[in-house]
PAPAZA-770948 format. One record per residue (C-alpha): x, y, z. Coordinates in steps of 0.25 Angstrom, whole numbers. Layout:
BEGIN
+-------+-------+-------+
!    xx !    yy !    zz !
+-------+-------+-------+
!     X !     Y !     Z !
...
+-------+-------+-------+
//
This chain:
BEGIN
+-------+-------+-------+
!    xx !    yy !    zz !
+-------+-------+-------+
!   -39 !   -69 !   -28 !
!   -45 !   -78 !   -21 !
!   -40 !   -77 !    -7 !
!   -42 !   -62 !    -9 !
!   -54 !   -62 !   -10 !
!   -55 !   -72 !     2 !
!   -47 !   -59 !    10 !
!   -59 !   -48 !     2 !
!   -69 !   -46 !    13 !
!   -57 !   -40 !    23 !
!   -59 !   -28 !    15 !
!   -70 !   -26 !    24 !
!   -63 !   -29 !    37 !
!   -47 !   -24 !    42 !
!   -36 !   -24 !    49 !
!   -37 !   -29 !    62 !
!   -31 !   -21 !    73 !
!   -35 !   -26 !    85 !
!   -27 !   -33 !    92 !
!   -18 !   -21 !    93 !
!   -24 !   -15 !   108 !
!   -28 !   -27 !   115 !
!   -15 !   -29 !   124 !
!   -14 !   -13 !   128 !
!   -30 !   -14 !   133 !
!   -26 !   -27 !   140 !
!   -15 !   -20 !   148 !
!   -24 !   -10 !   152 !
!   -34 !   -19 !   159 !
!   -47 !   -15 !   150 !
!   -59 !   -23 !   153 !
!   -60 !   -33 !   144 !
!   -70 !   -28 !   133 !
!   -63 !   -16 !   132 !
!   -51 !   -24 !   130 !
!   -59 !   -30 !   117 !
!   -62 !   -19 !   110 !
!   -49 !   -13 !   113 !
!   -44 !   -26 !   105 !
!   -50 !   -21 !    94 !
!   -49 !    -6 !    94 !
!   -37 !     4 !    91 !
!   -43 !    17 !    92 !
!   -35 !    20 !   106 !
!   -21 !    15 !    98 !
!   -11 !    28 !    95 !
!    -4 !    28 !    83 !
!     9 !    36 !    83 !
!    13 !    34 !    69 !
!     5 !    47 !    65 !
!     5 !    62 !    69 !
!     6 !    59 !    85 !
!    -1 !    50 !    94 !
!   -13 !    46 !    85 !
!   -27 !    37 !    91 !
!   -25 !    27 !    79 !
!   -41 !    27 !    77 !
!   -36 !    42 !    73 !
!   -25 !    39 !    61 !
!   -31 !    41 !    48 !
!   -18 !    34 !    42 !
!   -19 !    18 !    44 !
!   -10 !    13 !    55 !
!    -8 !    -1 !    61 !
!     0 !    -5 !    76 !
!     4 !   -16 !    79 !
!     7 !   -16 !    95 !
!    17 !   -21 !   104 !
!    10 !   -34 !   107 !
!     8 !   -38 !    93 !
!    23 !   -36 !    89 !
!    27 !   -45 !   103 !
!    18 !   -55 !    96 !
!    21 !   -56 !    82 !
!    32 !   -65 !    78 !
!    44 !   -58 !    68 !
!    57 !   -55 !    65 !
!    56 !   -42 !    64 !
!    49 !   -30 !    67 !
!    42 !   -27 !    52 !
!    40 !   -43 !    54 !
!    32 !   -41 !    65 !
!    22 !   -30 !    59 !
!    19 !   -36 !    48 !
!     8 !   -43 !    48 !
!     0 !   -30 !    51 !
!   -10 !   -28 !    39 !
!    -4 !   -21 !    27 !
!    10 !   -22 !    33 !
!    18 !   -32 !    26 !
!    37 !   -35 !    26 !
!    44 !   -37 !    13 !
!    56 !   -46 !    21 !
!    70 !   -52 !    18 !
!    72 !   -64 !    25 !
!    66 !   -64 !    42 !
!    73 !   -52 !    48 !
!    72 !   -39 !    36 !
!    56 !   -34 !    33 !
!    52 !   -21 !    28 !
!    37 !   -16 !    31 !
!    29 !   -15 !    19 !
!    14 !    -7 !    23 !
!     4 !   -10 !    12 !
!    12 !   -14 !     1 !
!    24 !    -3 !     3 !
!    38 !    -4 !     9 !
!    52 !     0 !    12 !
!    54 !    14 !    10 !
!    39 !    18 !    10 !
!    38 !    12 !    24 !
!    45 !    19 !    36 !
!    47 !    14 !    49 !
!    48 !    21 !    62 !
!    55 !    16 !    73 !
!    59 !    25 !    84 !
!    51 !    35 !    79 !
!    60 !    36 !    69 !
!    60 !    29 !    53 !
!    70 !    18 !    53 !
!    78 !    19 !    41 !
!    86 !     7 !    37 !
!    86 !     2 !    23 !
!    73 !     0 !    22 !
!    74 !     1 !     6 !
!    79 !   -15 !     7 !
!    71 !   -26 !     2 !
!    81 !   -33 !    15 !
!    80 !   -20 !    24 !
!    73 !   -20 !    36 !
!    67 !   -13 !    47 !
!    79 !   -11 !    57 !
!    71 !   -10 !    71 !
!    72 !   -21 !    82 !
!    58 !   -28 !    83 !
!    56 !   -27 !    97 !
!    59 !   -15 !   101 !
!    45 !   -11 !    93 !
!    34 !    -9 !   103 !
!    23 !    -7 !    92 !
!    23 !    -3 !    78 !
!    14 !     7 !    69 !
!    13 !     6 !    54 !
!     6 !    16 !    47 !
!     0 !    12 !    34 !
!     1 !    22 !    22 !
!     9 !    34 !    17 !
!    16 !    40 !    32 !
!    23 !    51 !    25 !
!    17 !    63 !    31 !
!    22 !    57 !    44 !
!    36 !    50 !    41 !
!    40 !    54 !    27 !
!    46 !    48 !    15 !
!    45 !    34 !    15 !
!    32 !    31 !    23 !
!    25 !    29 !    11 !
!    19 !    17 !    15 !
!    16 !    19 !    31 !
!    25 !    18 !    45 !
!    32 !     8 !    53 !
!    33 !    12 !    66 !
!    40 !     4 !    76 !
!    36 !    10 !    91 !
!    47 !     5 !   101 !
!    42 !     1 !   112 !
!    36 !    12 !   122 !
!    41 !    19 !   134 !
!    36 !    12 !   148 !
!    29 !    19 !   154 !
!    36 !    28 !   168 !
!    42 !    23 !   178 !
!    42 !     6 !   172 !
!    52 !    -2 !   166 !
!    52 !   -13 !   158 !
!    62 !   -25 !   152 !
!    58 !   -34 !   141 !
!    63 !   -46 !   137 !
!    60 !   -55 !   124 !
!    63 !   -66 !   116 !
!    59 !   -72 !   104 !
!    60 !   -84 !    94 !
!    56 !   -89 !    82 !
!    57 !  -105 !    76 !
!    60 !  -102 !    60 !
!    71 !   -95 !    61 !
!    77 !   -96 !    75 !
!    74 !   -82 !    77 !
!    78 !   -79 !    92 !
!    76 !   -64 !    99 !
!    76 !   -57 !   111 !
!    76 !   -42 !   116 !
!    78 !   -36 !   127 !
!    72 !   -23 !   134 !
!    70 !   -13 !   145 !
!    62 !    -1 !   146 !
!    60 !    10 !   155 !
!    52 !    24 !   161 !
!    58 !    29 !   173 !
!    56 !    43 !   178 !
!    55 !    48 !   162 !
!    67 !    41 !   156 !
!    64 !    31 !   147 !
!    72 !    17 !   141 !
!    69 !     6 !   133 !
!    83 !    -3 !   129 !
!    81 !   -14 !   120 !
!    89 !   -26 !   115 !
!    85 !   -37 !   105 !
!    91 !   -47 !    96 !
!    86 !   -57 !    86 !
!    91 !   -68 !    78 !
!    88 !   -78 !    67 !
!    93 !   -88 !    58 !
!    87 !   -90 !    43 !
!    71 !   -94 !    43 !
!    65 !  -106 !    38 !
!    55 !  -111 !    27 !
!    50 !  -124 !    22 !
!    55 !  -121 !     8 !
!    69 !  -112 !    10 !
!    73 !  -119 !    23 !
!    80 !  -110 !    31 !
!    83 !   -97 !    21 !
!    99 !   -91 !    22 !
!    99 !   -79 !    26 !
!    88 !   -75 !    34 !
!    93 !   -76 !    49 !
!    96 !   -63 !    56 !
!   102 !   -57 !    68 !
!    94 !   -44 !    74 !
!    98 !   -35 !    88 !
!    94 !   -23 !    91 !
!    94 !   -12 !   104 !
!    86 !    -2 !   106 !
!    88 !     8 !   119 !
!    80 !    20 !   122 !
!    83 !    31 !   132 !
!    73 !    44 !   134 !
!    65 !    53 !   143 !
!    49 !    52 !   144 !
!    44 !    64 !   151 !
!    31 !    73 !   150 !
!    40 !    83 !   141 !
!    41 !    70 !   131 !
!    50 !    63 !   129 !
!    64 !    59 !   123 !
!    70 !    48 !   119 !
!    83 !    42 !   113 !
!    82 !    28 !   106 !
!    93 !    19 !   100 !
!    92 !     8 !    92 !
!   102 !    -4 !    86 !
!    98 !   -13 !    75 !
!   108 !   -26 !    71 !
!   102 !   -34 !    61 !
!   110 !   -44 !    53 !
!    99 !   -52 !    46 !
!   103 !   -63 !    32 !
!   103 !   -60 !    18 !
!    94 !   -70 !    10 !
!    97 !   -73 !    -1 !
!    90 !   -83 !    -5 !
!   101 !   -89 !   -15 !
!    97 !  -105 !   -18 !
!   106 !  -116 !   -22 !
!   103 !  -118 !   -37 !
!   100 !  -135 !   -35 !
!    94 !  -136 !   -23 !
!    88 !  -123 !   -22 !
!    91 !  -121 !    -8 !
!    96 !  -109 !    -2 !
!   108 !  -104 !    -2 !
!   117 !  -102 !    12 !
!   131 !  -101 !    17 !
!   138 !  -115 !    22 !
!   133 !  -118 !    34 !
!   119 !  -112 !    33 !
!   111 !  -119 !    44 !
!    97 !  -111 !    45 !
!   100 !  -111 !    61 !
!   111 !  -100 !    60 !
!   109 !   -88 !    66 !
!   125 !   -83 !    60 !
!   126 !   -72 !    50 !
!   127 !   -78 !    37 !
!   132 !   -71 !    22 !
!   123 !   -63 !    17 !
!   118 !   -54 !    27 !
!   115 !   -41 !    33 !
!   118 !   -32 !    45 !
!   113 !   -20 !    49 !
!   112 !   -13 !    60 !
!   102 !     0 !    62 !
!   106 !    10 !    71 !
!    95 !    21 !    78 !
!    96 !    34 !    88 !
!    81 !    41 !    88 !
!    78 !    53 !   100 !
!    65 !    53 !   101 !
!    58 !    66 !   109 !
!    44 !    72 !   111 !
!    42 !    85 !   117 !
!    26 !    87 !   122 !
!    21 !   101 !   120 !
!     8 !   108 !   126 !
!     2 !   107 !   109 !
!    10 !    92 !   106 !
!    23 !    86 !   106 !
!    35 !    88 !    96 !
!    41 !    77 !    94 !
!    58 !    73 !    87 !
!    63 !    62 !    83 !
!    79 !    61 !    80 !
!    82 !    47 !    74 !
!    98 !    42 !    67 !
!    99 !    27 !    62 !
!   111 !    21 !    55 !
!   106 !     8 !    47 !
!   119 !     0 !    43 !
!   114 !   -11 !    35 !
!   127 !   -22 !    29 !
!   126 !   -32 !    19 !
!   135 !   -45 !    20 !
!   137 !   -56 !     8 !
!   153 !   -62 !     9 !
!   157 !   -58 !    22 !
!   151 !   -56 !    37 !
!   163 !   -46 !    38 !
!   160 !   -39 !    24 !
!   146 !   -31 !    22 !
!   143 !   -30 !     5 !
!   133 !   -18 !     9 !
!   132 !   -10 !    19 !
!   124 !     3 !    20 !
!   125 !    13 !    31 !
!   114 !    22 !    35 !
!   110 !    34 !    44 !
!    98 !    39 !    45 !
!    94 !    54 !    54 !
!    78 !    55 !    57 !
!    73 !    66 !    63 !
!    57 !    69 !    65 !
!    52 !    82 !    72 !
!    36 !    83 !    75 !
!    25 !    90 !    84 !
!    11 !    84 !    85 !
!     2 !    93 !    93 !
!    -9 !    89 !   102 !
!   -23 !    86 !    98 !
!   -31 !   100 !   100 !
!   -45 !   101 !    95 !
!   -42 !    86 !    86 !
!   -32 !    93 !    78 !
!   -16 !    88 !    81 !
!    -5 !    93 !    73 !
!     9 !    87 !    71 !
!    22 !    92 !    61 !
!    35 !    87 !    59 !
!    48 !    86 !    50 !
!    58 !    74 !    50 !
!    67 !    68 !    40 !
!    79 !    60 !    38 !
!    92 !    59 !    35 !
!   100 !    48 !    30 !
!   114 !    42 !    26 !
!   116 !    29 !    19 !
!   130 !    23 !    15 !
!   135 !    11 !     9 !
!   148 !     7 !    16 !
!   148 !    -7 !    10 !
!   153 !   -14 !    -4 !
!   139 !   -14 !   -11 !
!   130 !    -3 !   -14 !
!   115 !    -3 !   -15 !
!   111 !    11 !   -15 !
!   120 !    20 !   -13 !
!   125 !    30 !    -1 !
!   114 !    40 !     1 !
!   109 !    51 !    11 !
!    93 !    55 !    13 !
!    89 !    69 !    21 !
!    74 !    71 !    21 !
!    64 !    79 !    29 !
!    49 !    80 !    30 !
!    41 !    90 !    37 !
!    26 !    86 !    41 !
!    12 !    90 !    47 !
!    -2 !    83 !    50 !
!   -14 !    87 !    57 !
!   -23 !    79 !    64 !
!   -38 !    84 !    68 !
!   -49 !    75 !    75 !
!   -66 !    79 !    70 !
!   -72 !    73 !    82 !
!   -71 !    60 !    88 !
!   -72 !    52 !    75 !
!   -62 !    58 !    64 !
!   -48 !    62 !    63 !
!   -42 !    70 !    52 !
!   -26 !    71 !    49 !
!   -17 !    74 !    37 !
!    -3 !    81 !    35 !
!     6 !    83 !    25 !
!    24 !    82 !    25 !
!    33 !    87 !    16 !
!    47 !    77 !    15 !
!    59 !    81 !     7 !
!    71 !    69 !     3 !
!    83 !    71 !    -1 !
!    92 !    57 !    -7 !
!   106 !    58 !   -11 !
!   112 !    46 !   -16 !
!   130 !    44 !   -17 !
!   137 !    41 !   -29 !
!   145 !    26 !   -29 !
!   157 !    24 !   -39 !
!   158 !     5 !   -36 !
!   169 !     1 !   -45 !
!   169 !    13 !   -55 !
!   155 !    11 !   -60 !
!   144 !    21 !   -53 !
!   134 !    13 !   -44 !
!   126 !    25 !   -38 !
!   126 !    38 !   -41 !
!   126 !    50 !   -34 !
!   113 !    57 !   -33 !
!   101 !    64 !   -26 !
!    85 !    64 !   -26 !
!    77 !    74 !   -16 !
!    61 !    71 !   -14 !
!    50 !    81 !    -8 !
!    37 !    75 !    -4 !
!    25 !    81 !     1 !
!    16 !    70 !     9 !
!     3 !    71 !    17 !
!    -9 !    63 !    22 !
!   -24 !    65 !    27 !
!   -33 !    56 !    32 !
!   -46 !    56 !    41 !
!   -51 !    45 !    52 !
!   -67 !    44 !    55 !
!   -68 !    36 !    67 !
!   -82 !    31 !    64 !
!   -87 !    26 !    78 !
!   -79 !    17 !    87 !
!   -78 !     5 !    78 !
!   -75 !    13 !    66 !
!   -65 !    20 !    60 !
!   -61 !    26 !    46 !
!   -49 !    31 !    41 !
!   -44 !    37 !    29 !
!   -30 !    43 !    24 !
!   -23 !    48 !    13 !
!    -8 !    51 !    13 !
!     2 !    54 !     2 !
!    16 !    46 !     6 !
!    30 !    51 !     0 !
!    43 !    42 !    -3 !
!    56 !    43 !    -8 !
!    65 !    34 !   -17 !
!    75 !    28 !    -8 !
!    89 !    25 !   -11 !
!    88 !    11 !   -15 !
!    77 !    16 !   -24 !
!    87 !    27 !   -31 !
!    99 !    21 !   -29 !
!   101 !     7 !   -24 !
!   112 !    -2 !   -38 !
!   116 !   -14 !   -31 !
!   112 !   -28 !   -23 !
!   101 !   -30 !   -13 !
!   106 !   -39 !    -7 !
!    95 !   -42 !     2 !
!    84 !   -41 !   -10 !
!    92 !   -49 !   -17 !
!    91 !   -41 !   -29 !
!    99 !   -29 !   -38 !
!    92 !   -16 !   -36 !
!    92 !    -3 !   -44 !
!    88 !    13 !   -41 !
!    82 !    23 !   -48 !
!    86 !    37 !   -44 !
!    76 !    43 !   -53 !
!    62 !    37 !   -44 !
!    53 !    45 !   -37 !
!    47 !    48 !   -25 !
!    35 !    39 !   -20 !
!    23 !    47 !   -18 !
!     8 !    40 !   -11 !
!    -5 !    41 !    -8 !
!   -14 !    34 !     1 !
!   -26 !    33 !     4 !
!   -30 !    24 !    18 !
!   -45 !    21 !    20 !
!   -47 !    13 !    34 !
!   -59 !     8 !    43 !
!   -58 !     3 !    57 !
!   -66 !    -5 !    65 !
!   -68 !   -10 !    76 !
!   -77 !   -16 !    87 !
!   -76 !   -27 !    99 !
!   -76 !   -38 !    91 !
!   -70 !   -33 !    77 !
!   -58 !   -24 !    71 !
!   -57 !   -19 !    57 !
!   -50 !   -11 !    49 !
!   -49 !    -8 !    33 !
!   -37 !    -1 !    29 !
!   -39 !     5 !    13 !
!   -26 !    11 !     4 !
!   -25 !    15 !    -9 !
!    -8 !    21 !   -12 !
!    -2 !    25 !   -24 !
!    11 !    29 !   -25 !
!    20 !    37 !   -34 !
!    34 !    31 !   -40 !
!    32 !    21 !   -32 !
!    46 !    14 !   -31 !
!    49 !    -1 !   -32 !
!    57 !   -11 !   -38 !
!    57 !   -19 !   -49 !
!    66 !   -31 !   -55 !
!    76 !   -26 !   -67 !
!    79 !   -39 !   -77 !
!    95 !   -42 !   -76 !
!   103 !   -41 !   -67 !
!   114 !   -32 !   -61 !
!   120 !   -39 !   -52 !
!   121 !   -55 !   -55 !
!   111 !   -63 !   -44 !
!   100 !   -52 !   -42 !
!    89 !   -47 !   -47 !
!    90 !   -32 !   -52 !
!    79 !   -21 !   -47 !
!    77 !    -8 !   -50 !
!    69 !     3 !   -45 !
!    57 !     8 !   -52 !
!    44 !    18 !   -47 !
!    29 !    20 !   -52 !
!    16 !    23 !   -47 !
!     8 !    14 !   -38 !
!    -4 !    11 !   -31 !
!    -7 !     3 !   -18 !
!   -21 !    -1 !   -14 !
!   -23 !   -11 !     0 !
!   -30 !   -11 !    12 !
!   -30 !   -19 !    27 !
!   -41 !   -26 !    32 !
!   -43 !   -33 !    43 !
!   -52 !   -37 !    55 !
!   -53 !   -44 !    71 !
!   -61 !   -52 !    75 !
!   -63 !   -51 !    89 !
!   -74 !   -59 !    93 !
!   -71 !   -63 !   106 !
!   -62 !   -56 !   116 !
!   -48 !   -66 !   115 !
!   -52 !   -70 !   100 !
!   -46 !   -62 !    87 !
!   -48 !   -64 !    73 !
!   -41 !   -54 !    64 !
!   -39 !   -55 !    48 !
!   -31 !   -42 !    40 !
!   -29 !   -41 !    25 !
!   -21 !   -33 !    18 !
!   -19 !   -30 !     4 !
!   -11 !   -22 !    -5 !
!   -12 !   -21 !   -20 !
!     1 !   -11 !   -28 !
!     2 !    -7 !   -41 !
!     9 !     2 !   -50 !
!    -1 !    10 !   -55 !
!    10 !    18 !   -65 !
!    24 !    13 !   -68 !
!    37 !    16 !   -80 !
!    34 !     2 !   -85 !
!    19 !    -3 !   -89 !
!    14 !    -8 !   -80 !
!     8 !   -23 !   -80 !
!     4 !   -34 !   -73 !
!    17 !   -38 !   -70 !
!    22 !   -23 !   -63 !
!    10 !   -16 !   -61 !
!    11 !   -22 !   -45 !
!    20 !   -14 !   -35 !
!    31 !   -25 !   -31 !
!    32 !   -31 !   -17 !
!    17 !   -28 !   -12 !
!    14 !   -38 !    -1 !
!     3 !   -48 !    -2 !
!   -12 !   -48 !     3 !
!   -11 !   -54 !    16 !
!   -21 !   -59 !    26 !
!   -18 !   -60 !    41 !
!   -28 !   -67 !    50 !
!   -27 !   -71 !    65 !
!   -34 !   -77 !    76 !
!   -30 !   -74 !    90 !
!   -34 !   -81 !   104 !
!   -32 !   -70 !   116 !
!   -34 !   -83 !   129 !
!   -30 !   -74 !   139 !
!   -28 !   -60 !   143 !
!   -28 !   -53 !   159 !
!   -30 !   -39 !   156 !
!   -24 !   -36 !   171 !
!   -11 !   -40 !   165 !
!     0 !   -31 !   162 !
!    16 !   -32 !   166 !
!    19 !   -26 !   179 !
!     6 !   -24 !   184 !
!    -1 !   -30 !   196 !
!   -16 !   -27 !   193 !
!   -18 !   -41 !   189 !
!   -32 !   -51 !   188 !
!   -31 !   -63 !   194 !
!   -33 !   -70 !   182 !
!   -18 !   -63 !   178 !
!   -14 !   -70 !   190 !
!   -16 !   -84 !   186 !
!   -14 !   -83 !   172 !
!     0 !   -85 !   166 !
!    -5 !   -82 !   153 !
!    -9 !   -67 !   149 !
!   -13 !   -61 !   135 !
!   -13 !   -75 !   129 !
!   -16 !   -77 !   113 !
!   -15 !   -88 !   101 !
!   -17 !   -84 !    88 !
!   -16 !   -89 !    75 !
!   -15 !   -80 !    61 !
!   -14 !   -82 !    45 !
!    -9 !   -73 !    36 !
!   -13 !   -76 !    22 !
!    -5 !   -68 !    11 !
!   -11 !   -67 !    -3 !
!    -3 !   -72 !   -16 !
!     4 !   -58 !   -20 !
!     2 !   -57 !   -36 !
!     2 !   -42 !   -39 !
!    17 !   -42 !   -39 !
!    28 !   -34 !   -48 !
!    29 !   -47 !   -56 !
!    38 !   -38 !   -67 !
!    54 !   -44 !   -69 !
!    51 !   -52 !   -59 !
!    50 !   -42 !   -47 !
!    42 !   -51 !   -41 !
!    32 !   -63 !   -39 !
!    20 !   -67 !   -33 !
!    17 !   -72 !   -19 !
!     9 !   -85 !   -16 !
!     0 !   -82 !    -4 !
!     1 !   -90 !     8 !
!    -4 !   -91 !    23 !
!     3 !   -90 !    34 !
!    -2 !   -96 !    50 !
!     3 !   -92 !    62 !
!    -1 !   -94 !    76 !
!     3 !   -86 !    89 !
!     1 !   -84 !   104 !
!     8 !   -77 !   113 !
!     3 !   -73 !   130 !
!     8 !   -65 !   141 !
!    15 !   -72 !   152 !
!    10 !   -69 !   166 !
!    16 !   -73 !   179 !
!     6 !   -67 !   193 !
!    -1 !   -59 !   183 !
!    13 !   -52 !   177 !
!    19 !   -54 !   164 !
!    28 !   -60 !   162 !
!    32 !   -62 !   147 !
!    25 !   -63 !   133 !
!    26 !   -75 !   124 !
!    21 !   -76 !   109 !
!    23 !   -88 !    98 !
!    19 !   -87 !    85 !
!    19 !   -97 !    74 !
!    20 !   -90 !    60 !
!    19 !   -98 !    47 !
!    13 !  -110 !    56 !
!    14 !  -120 !    43 !
!    26 !  -115 !    38 !
!    23 !  -109 !    24 !
!    32 !  -107 !    15 !
!    29 !   -94 !     9 !
!    35 !   -80 !     3 !
!    29 !   -68 !     8 !
!    29 !   -59 !    -5 !
!    37 !   -48 !     1 !
!    48 !   -57 !     4 !
!    60 !   -53 !    -4 !
!    65 !   -67 !    -1 !
!    53 !   -70 !   -11 !
!    62 !   -68 !   -23 !
!    76 !   -76 !   -21 !
!    82 !   -87 !   -28 !
!    73 !   -98 !   -32 !
!    73 !  -111 !   -27 !
!    76 !  -122 !   -38 !
!    72 !  -134 !   -33 !
!    57 !  -128 !   -29 !
!    55 !  -117 !   -38 !
!    51 !  -107 !   -27 !
!    59 !   -94 !   -26 !
!    64 !   -85 !   -15 !
!    66 !   -89 !     1 !
!    51 !   -91 !     9 !
!    48 !   -85 !    20 !
!    48 !   -90 !    36 !
!    42 !  -104 !    38 !
!    35 !  -107 !    50 !
!    41 !   -99 !    63 !
!    37 !   -98 !    78 !
!    41 !   -86 !    87 !
!    41 !   -88 !   102 !
!    43 !   -72 !   108 !
!    44 !   -69 !   124 !
!    43 !   -56 !   130 !
!    46 !   -55 !   144 !
!    43 !   -42 !   151 !
!    51 !   -38 !   163 !
!    45 !   -27 !   171 !
!    56 !   -20 !   180 !
+-------+-------+-------+
//
């Protein structure tokens, strides 16, 4: 409580969004005073997660932007890990290679991830099922916080993570890129090669990446068996950019082979059990492990019309997930998921302050079991949604927006009889949802923006929640579904205040969210299968309250001191069982987090850019450009708001992680030939467990009394990026 009181003054501040337009301003050769101010001002940034292209200052719902520079300078093992430091964003992890986005305390099928313009569909209902997207192919990220069902349909109740690809190059340019990365803790080695171009409107982008890591280590567990992984990915985009619009065809291949961390311990020594010959330094596969393959083909079309534009996107995805337990050649569990998505929308140009949009979209899914073990039945899913939105600018200060959407979803699960016993019964469910939103932005003056938004969200139960019946190996438990579950509905109010000035940038974002029929798992007594705790799906009404707050102080041009604080309180308000101190909180709610960074920019030459020759004399003489050093501190407070009934989860003590980082462009005769980034995470080698780590509930060490597996220890990352102008 004492630590939380120290943070309370931040309620009058907000999330510092300053650093994100810094490099863009420099590249345009702006006056240093203009650059200085724009470093703290995102009013000219365009976001696409709302209807059409909208200036950030006109967006009624809260939006966070993760720029290319931030992605390159961040040390991570996957794309969700790279954005998890954003205020209000967390990650649910199972080892180093698997992360799931959590937005304001909500995750799984409540968050939609968009990649290549279509919703990413794998097996996102599972704890150990990550996002099958190559992080090196992501150019920037938009994060919509709060119900976005209006634009994205069912499952966008918590928000949307939009992974934008690298933008197409300007006409007549070609560019190649080589980058490599090494991490000391898990020996992660990665490289990627890419080449892109735009010749007479014919555009292309080809990329290949490879990443491998052995087991990570910490000072309590040593090397953690099963935490090694291998990732390979490829992407090819071909298309036309013309005055009439564009047409692009993109194909991606993603292969991930992660180990499965079981956390079993020797009953005498307390050490983690591992295969014979395990050393911790091996990059090879070791039982048990998963093999995930994701294939995607997307056809993206946009037609410019006199009154607006018409956009059509069709996507096909195939997700294959296999689990190997006893042999590297025989899989026990095998899901194969086919997904066809479609989206057709028309967006008008702005006239007299009005901007309208209407569209229809949906998907068809077919999932089958091809292994010897079963968790969910074979199923088919079909849904569609139709929506309309409108926005109106009232003078220079006010912007109003709103819309309405109707969704229909149908699910059918197939019967399965195993060894004469009924494992899954045949069933069908139909869901209908009506959602909408209304909001307003007031640009009070050049320094203050006030935002207010009210949105209704909708989510249908997924097949795991409805019908699971089996061992979920990756989450170390037996799961039972409930076919009687109802659809979730939410009503969320957002209030935000942004402030920008020459020396300070601040933002405060408050939210209140009520969810009817909230679905969650809880532990039930007894074991259906020996060695696995049993969890069942249930539901009740819930409410979530919270905020993100922060401030970025910029006393001089080269110095930044930013602080952010994120907090969410998630509770049940109604449930079949009487509410007590043990079951009143929603399970697996992120701990309050305070992040602080002190950053010093040492060298900068605003006229130095790749491929241009109008450079200053200083740029010709200097070897380094955009050089910075930074120190960061992430403080996670103790999480005592837990669902402790039946030992569903346990409290997590607070901890602090110190980091140091540095980065620079390397110049030769004023031309950038490389970018170098060095980051030291968990510098003091703190042994800790994140509250959202599934490994926290593995076996107890009988010698030390500590339960579960701990997170990664000290890790130093070296990243080198070499752009090649052709």
